[in-house]
C-alpha positions as CSV (number, residue, x, y, z in Angstrom):
1,M,-19.1,27.6,-13.6
2,L,-20.6,27.6,-10.1
3,R,-22.7,24.5,-10.8
4,A,-19.7,22.6,-12.1
5,R,-17.8,23.4,-8.9
6,V,-20.8,22.5,-6.7
7,L,-21.1,19.2,-8.5
8,A,-17.4,18.5,-7.9
9,R,-17.8,19.3,-4.2
10,L,-20.9,17.0,-4.1
11,A,-18.9,14.2,-5.7
12,D,-16.2,14.6,-3.0
13,S,-18.8,14.2,-0.2
14,L,-20.1,10.9,-1.8
15,L,-16.7,9.1,-1.5
16,W,-17.7,6.9,1.5
17,V,-21.5,7.2,1.0
18,D,-22.3,6.3,-2.6
19,P,-19.3,5.6,-4.8
20,R,-21.4,4.8,-7.9
21,R,-23.2,8.1,-7.6
22,Q,-19.9,9.8,-7.0
23,L,-18.6,8.6,-10.3
24,G,-21.7,9.9,-12.1
25,V,-21.7,13.3,-10.4
26,S,-18.0,13.8,-10.9
27,S,-18.3,12.9,-14.6
28,E,-21.0,15.4,-15.0
29,A,-19.0,18.0,-13.2
30,L,-16.0,17.4,-15.6
31,R,-18.2,17.5,-18.7
32,M,-19.6,20.9,-17.6
33,A,-16.2,22.3,-16.6
34,R,-14.7,21.3,-20.0
35,A,-17.6,23.0,-21.8
36,L,-17.0,26.2,-19.7
37,G,-13.2,26.1,-20.0
38,D,-12.8,27.8,-16.6
39,P,-9.5,26.7,-15.0
40,R,-10.8,26.7,-11.4
41,A,-13.9,24.6,-12.3
42,M,-11.7,22.3,-14.3
43,L,-9.3,21.7,-11.4
44,A,-12.1,20.9,-9.1
45,A,-13.8,18.6,-11.5
46,L,-10.6,16.8,-12.4
47,A,-9.8,16.2,-8.7
48,A,-13.4,14.9,-8.2
49,Q,-13.2,12.5,-11.1
50,H,-9.7,11.3,-10.0
51,D,-11.0,10.5,-6.5
52,A,-14.0,8.7,-8.0
53,L,-11.6,6.3,-9.8
54,L,-9.3,5.3,-6.9
55,H,-9.7,1.5,-7.4
56,T,-6.6,0.1,-8.9
57,A,-8.5,-1.0,-12.1
58,H,-8.7,2.7,-13.0
59,L,-5.0,3.6,-12.6
60,E,-4.5,4.4,-16.3
61,D,-7.4,6.8,-16.3
62,R,-6.2,8.4,-13.1
63,L,-2.7,8.9,-14.6
64,K,-4.2,10.7,-17.6
65,L,-6.4,12.9,-15.4
66,G,-3.5,13.6,-13.1
67,S,-1.3,14.7,-15.9
68,E,-3.9,17.0,-17.2
69,R,-4.6,18.4,-13.8
70,L,-1.0,19.0,-13.0
71,E,-0.4,20.7,-16.3
72,L,-3.5,22.9,-15.8
73,A,-2.4,23.7,-12.2
74,R,1.0,24.8,-13.5
75,S,-0.6,27.0,-16.1
76,T,-2.5,28.9,-13.3
77,R,0.8,29.5,-11.5
78,S,-1.0,28.7,-8.2
79,D,1.4,27.0,-5.8
80,E,-1.6,25.7,-3.8
81,A,-3.2,24.1,-6.9
82,I,0.2,22.6,-7.9
83,A,0.8,21.1,-4.4
84,V,-2.7,19.5,-4.3
85,A,-2.2,18.0,-7.8
86,L,1.3,16.7,-6.8
87,R,-0.1,14.9,-3.8
88,S,-2.4,12.8,-5.9
89,S,0.2,12.4,-8.7
90,I,2.8,11.0,-6.3
91,H,0.3,8.4,-5.1
92,D,-0.5,7.3,-8.6
93,A,3.2,7.1,-9.6
94,C,3.8,4.9,-6.6
95,E,0.9,2.6,-7.4
96,L,2.3,2.3,-10.9
97,G,5.7,1.5,-9.5
98,D,7.4,4.6,-11.0
99,L,9.3,5.6,-8.0
100,R,11.7,7.9,-9.9
101,S,8.8,10.1,-11.0
102,A,7.2,9.9,-7.5
103,K,10.4,11.1,-5.8
104,E,11.0,13.9,-8.3
105,Q,7.5,15.1,-7.6
106,Y,7.9,14.7,-3.9
107,V,11.0,17.0,-4.0
108,E,8.9,19.6,-5.8
109,L,6.1,19.2,-3.3
110,A,8.5,19.6,-0.3
111,E,9.9,22.8,-1.9
112,L,6.4,24.2,-2.4
113,A,5.4,23.3,1.2
114,D,8.5,25.1,2.6
115,R,7.5,28.2,0.5
116,L,3.8,28.2,1.4
117,R,4.3,27.4,5.1
118,Q,0.7,26.3,5.4
119,P,-0.1,23.3,7.6
120,L,-2.0,21.4,4.9
121,Y,0.9,21.4,2.4
122,M,3.5,20.9,5.1
123,S,1.6,17.8,6.2
124,Y,1.7,16.5,2.6
125,A,5.4,16.8,2.6
126,R,5.9,15.0,5.9
127,H,3.5,12.2,4.9
128,W,5.6,11.4,1.8
129,E,8.8,11.9,3.6
130,C,7.7,9.0,5.9
131,V,6.7,6.8,2.9
132,F,10.1,7.1,1.2
133,A,12.1,6.7,4.4
134,Q,10.2,3.5,5.1
135,L,10.7,2.3,1.6
136,H,14.5,2.5,2.0
137,G,14.6,1.1,5.6
138,R,15.3,4.3,7.4
139,L,12.7,3.4,10.0
140,H,13.6,5.9,12.8
141,E,13.5,8.7,10.2
142,A,10.1,7.3,9.0
143,E,8.7,7.3,12.4
144,R,9.9,10.9,13.1
145,A,8.2,12.0,9.9
146,A,5.0,10.1,10.8
147,D,4.9,11.9,14.1
148,A,5.6,15.3,12.5
149,A,2.8,14.7,9.9
150,F,0.5,13.8,12.8
151,D,1.2,16.9,14.8
152,I,0.7,19.1,11.7
153,A,-2.5,17.3,10.7
154,V,-3.9,17.6,14.2
155,G,-3.1,21.3,14.2
156,A,-5.0,21.6,10.9
157,S,-7.9,19.7,12.3
158,A,-7.5,16.8,9.9
159,K,-10.2,14.1,10.7
160,D,-8.0,11.2,9.7
161,A,-4.8,12.2,11.5
162,H,-5.0,9.4,14.1
163,M,-5.9,6.8,11.5
164,S,-3.1,7.9,9.3
165,R,-0.5,7.7,12.1
166,V,-1.6,4.2,13.1
167,D,-1.4,3.0,9.5
168,K,2.1,4.4,9.1
169,R,3.3,2.9,12.4
170,A,1.9,-0.5,11.4
171,A,4.2,-0.6,8.3
172,I,7.2,0.6,10.4
173,Y,6.5,-1.5,13.5
174,R,6.1,-4.6,11.4
175,E,9.6,-4.3,10.1
176,Q,10.8,-3.9,13.6
177,G,8.9,-7.0,14.7
178,Q,6.5,-5.0,16.9
179,L,3.2,-5.0,14.9
180,D,1.4,-6.8,17.8
181,G,2.0,-3.8,20.0
182,L,-0.4,-1.9,17.8
183,R,-3.2,-4.4,18.0
184,E,-5.4,-2.3,20.2
185,A,-5.0,0.8,18.1
186,I,-5.6,-1.2,14.9
187,E,-8.8,-2.8,16.3
188,H,-10.0,0.7,17.4
189,C,-9.5,2.0,13.9
190,A,-11.4,-1.0,12.5
191,I,-14.3,-0.4,14.8
192,E,-14.4,3.3,14.2
193,N,-14.1,3.0,10.4
194,P,-16.6,0.3,9.3
195,K,-16.4,1.4,5.7
196,I,-12.7,0.6,5.6
197,P,-12.4,-3.2,6.1
198,A,-8.7,-3.1,5.3
199,W,-8.3,-2.4,9.1
200,W,-9.8,-5.8,9.8
201,A,-7.3,-7.3,7.3
202,L,-4.5,-5.6,9.1
203,L,-5.8,-6.9,12.4
204,A,-5.9,-10.4,10.9
205,L,-2.2,-10.1,9.9
206,A,-1.2,-8.9,13.4
207,D,-3.0,-11.8,14.9
208,A,-1.5,-14.3,12.5
209,E,2.0,-13.1,13.1
210,A,1.4,-13.2,16.9
211,G,0.2,-16.8,16.7
212,R,-3.5,-16.1,17.2
213,A,-4.4,-18.3,14.2
214,E,-8.1,-18.8,15.1
215,S,-8.9,-15.1,15.4
216,S,-6.9,-14.4,12.2
217,R,-8.6,-17.1,10.2
218,E,-12.0,-15.9,11.3
219,Q,-11.3,-12.5,9.8
220,V,-9.9,-13.9,6.6
221,E,-12.9,-16.1,6.0
222,R,-15.3,-13.3,6.7
223,L,-13.6,-10.8,4.5
224,L,-13.2,-13.2,1.6
225,A,-16.7,-14.8,1.6
226,D,-18.5,-14.4,-1.7
227,D,-15.5,-13.3,-3.6
228,A,-14.5,-10.7,-1.1
229,A,-17.9,-9.0,-1.2
230,A,-17.2,-7.3,2.1
231,I,-14.3,-5.4,0.7
232,P,-15.4,-2.3,-1.4
233,R,-13.6,-1.8,-4.7
234,D,-12.1,1.5,-3.5
235,V,-8.6,2.9,-2.8
236,F,-8.1,0.4,0.0
237,W,-9.2,-2.7,-2.0
238,L,-5.7,-3.8,-3.2
239,Y,-4.2,-3.1,0.2
240,A,-6.8,-5.2,2.0
241,L,-6.2,-8.2,-0.4
242,A,-2.5,-7.8,0.0
243,L,-2.7,-7.9,3.8
244,L,-4.9,-11.0,3.5
245,A,-2.4,-12.7,1.2
246,E,0.3,-11.9,3.7
247,T,-1.9,-13.4,6.4
248,C,-2.6,-16.6,4.6
249,A,1.2,-17.2,4.4
250,H,1.1,-17.5,8.2
251,L,-1.9,-19.9,8.4
252,D,-2.0,-23.6,7.9
253,D,-4.5,-25.0,5.4
254,A,-5.3,-21.6,3.8
255,A,-5.6,-22.9,0.3
256,E,-9.2,-22.1,-0.1
257,P,-9.1,-18.3,0.8
258,A,-5.7,-18.0,-0.9
259,A,-7.3,-19.3,-4.1
260,V,-9.8,-16.4,-4.0
261,L,-7.0,-14.0,-3.4
262,L,-4.9,-15.4,-6.2
263,R,-7.7,-15.0,-8.7
264,L,-8.5,-11.4,-7.5
265,L,-4.9,-10.2,-7.3
266,A,-3.4,-11.8,-10.4
267,P,-4.8,-9.2,-12.9
268,Y,-3.1,-6.4,-10.9
269,A,0.3,-8.1,-10.4
270,N,2.0,-5.2,-12.2
271,R,0.7,-2.7,-9.7
272,C,2.2,-1.6,-6.4
273,V,0.4,-1.4,-3.1
274,Q,0.3,2.3,-2.1
275,V,-1.8,3.2,0.9
276,G,-2.9,6.8,0.6
277,M,0.0,9.0,1.8
278,D,0.7,6.5,4.6
279,S,2.8,3.5,3.5
280,F,4.2,1.6,0.5
281,W,4.0,-2.2,0.6
282,G,5.7,-2.8,-2.7
283,S,5.0,-4.9,-5.8
284,A,1.6,-6.7,-5.9
285,S,3.5,-9.6,-7.5
286,R,4.9,-10.5,-4.1
287,F,1.3,-10.9,-2.8
288,V,0.3,-13.0,-5.8
289,G,3.3,-15.1,-4.9
290,L,2.2,-15.5,-1.3
291,A,-1.3,-16.5,-2.4
292,A,0.0,-18.9,-4.9
293,T,2.3,-20.4,-2.3
294,A,-0.6,-21.0,0.1
295,C,-2.4,-22.7,-2.8
296,G,0.6,-24.9,-3.6
297,D,0.8,-23.4,-7.1
298,W,4.6,-23.4,-7.1
299,D,5.3,-22.3,-10.6
300,V,3.1,-19.2,-10.3
301,A,4.6,-18.4,-6.9
302,E,8.2,-18.6,-8.2
303,E,7.4,-16.5,-11.2
304,H,5.9,-13.7,-9.2
305,F,8.5,-13.7,-6.4
306,G,11.1,-13.3,-9.1
307,R,9.2,-10.5,-10.7
308,A,8.7,-8.8,-7.4
309,A,12.4,-9.1,-6.5
310,R,13.5,-7.5,-9.8
311,H,11.0,-4.7,-9.3
312,H,12.1,-4.0,-5.7
313,E,15.7,-4.1,-6.8
314,E,15.0,-1.5,-9.5
315,M,13.3,0.7,-6.8
316,G,16.4,0.4,-4.6
317,S,14.3,-0.8,-1.7
318,A,16.5,-3.1,0.4
319,P,13.7,-3.9,2.9
320,L,11.3,-5.1,0.1
321,V,14.0,-7.1,-1.6
322,A,14.9,-8.8,1.7
323,R,11.3,-9.7,2.5
324,T,10.7,-10.9,-1.1
325,R,13.7,-13.2,-0.8
326,L,12.4,-14.4,2.6
327,N,9.0,-15.3,1.0
328,H,10.6,-17.0,-2.0
329,A,12.8,-19.1,0.3
330,S,9.8,-20.1,2.4
331,M,8.0,-21.2,-0.7
332,L,11.1,-23.3,-1.9
333,L,11.3,-25.0,1.5
334,R,7.6,-25.9,1.3
335,R,7.9,-27.2,-2.2
336,D,11.1,-29.1,-1.3
337,A,12.0,-30.2,-4.9
338,L,15.5,-31.1,-6.1
339,G,17.7,-28.1,-5.6
340,D,15.2,-26.0,-3.6
341,V,17.0,-26.3,-0.2
342,P,20.3,-24.9,-1.5
343,Q,18.5,-22.1,-3.4
344,A,16.5,-21.3,-0.3
345,S,19.6,-21.2,1.9
346,E,21.3,-18.7,-0.5
347,L,18.2,-16.5,-0.5
348,L,18.0,-16.6,3.3
349,V,21.6,-15.6,3.7
350,R,21.1,-12.5,1.5
351,A,17.8,-11.6,3.1
352,R,19.2,-11.9,6.6
353,A,22.3,-9.9,5.8
354,A,20.2,-7.0,4.4
355,A,17.8,-7.2,7.3
356,D,20.5,-7.2,9.9
357,A,22.1,-4.2,8.3
358,L,18.9,-2.2,8.6
359,D,17.6,-3.5,11.9
360,L,14.6,-5.2,10.1
361,F,14.1,-7.5,13.1
362,D,11.0,-9.2,11.7
363,V,12.7,-10.4,8.5
364,S,15.9,-11.2,10.3
365,A,14.1,-13.4,12.9
366,R,12.0,-15.2,10.3
367,A,15.1,-15.8,8.1
368,E,17.0,-17.2,11.0
369,A,14.2,-19.7,11.8
370,L,14.0,-20.8,8.1
371,Q,17.8,-21.2,8.0
372,A,17.5,-23.7,10.8
373,V,14.9,-25.6,8.8
374,A,17.1,-25.5,5.7
375,A,20.1,-26.7,7.7
376,A,18.2,-29.6,9.1
377,R,17.0,-30.7,5.6
378,A,20.5,-30.4,4.2
379,A,22.1,-32.4,7.0
380,P,23.0,-36.0,6.1
381,V,20.7,-38.6,7.6
């Protein structure tokens, strides 16, 4: 029993050191724990195996492990074990796009945190509170939750407290049109966390949106060289590629890097981009659409923007629906086929109305600029 738990602990320590060995060690820990049948050893081994499979390709396996882990935690009647299992289960449900299950589990987690009154579990609840507030465009509420999670995490000596707050703020500030104000903090996180190149992808997006195309393109080309060899296939892989697809949408002549992104992202179009307990960037189909737009693959782009919009509508996420409509309209104006300008104009009206209602200044400003382009094209010559 002790050996199985030690192996599980060893697997955890290998997360950022040797992921391949982490998978082998966690698999051995789980095999031993199953043979022993000890609940505590099983919970530790299931958690270790889950965390060794954080790349999005392994989502189905994680969902099975998470279900088993949560059921076992409930059987032990340990509130702490249930809370830890729920934290991971919410993440996986978000990545699957099952927001209903994720929110139901969040409510349970928040109730457990209130009952336990321990900083670790209280921080879990605040983290997810931020994610769901952001999802629905309650940005001031999301920022308050982010700050509360940070204060609790610092009090609990969490090593990633600062990094987590910057990542949360990046998602929030971007909607407010203020992402560039975080550039220094983002660059600091990139330098301090060399094993997480998603920070450089986020910096590339900030630079692209601020008009620093040369700096942004340099990061895009570096990160996507040799089929994105610089980006580890870990929990941040999908996030990094999504950010780079978003970045390519702002760059001229980005067809070559976008083609790499399109090929890598397309198999995971049915996923959602969930970043730990920090932020939710929505359907991966939207990012496939962005990459396809940059490549000039209009049919693929249109298909995926439509799919993403439907998914975001099902989630009830007005911010994500508005941004997807903005992206779709931008693609239509670039294609400029018969009927594209009227369709783009309609999408922009709807995107801007939703953005104005929620103070989503970034979407609102970009929609207004594209409306001017559409109006000029529609005017008689």
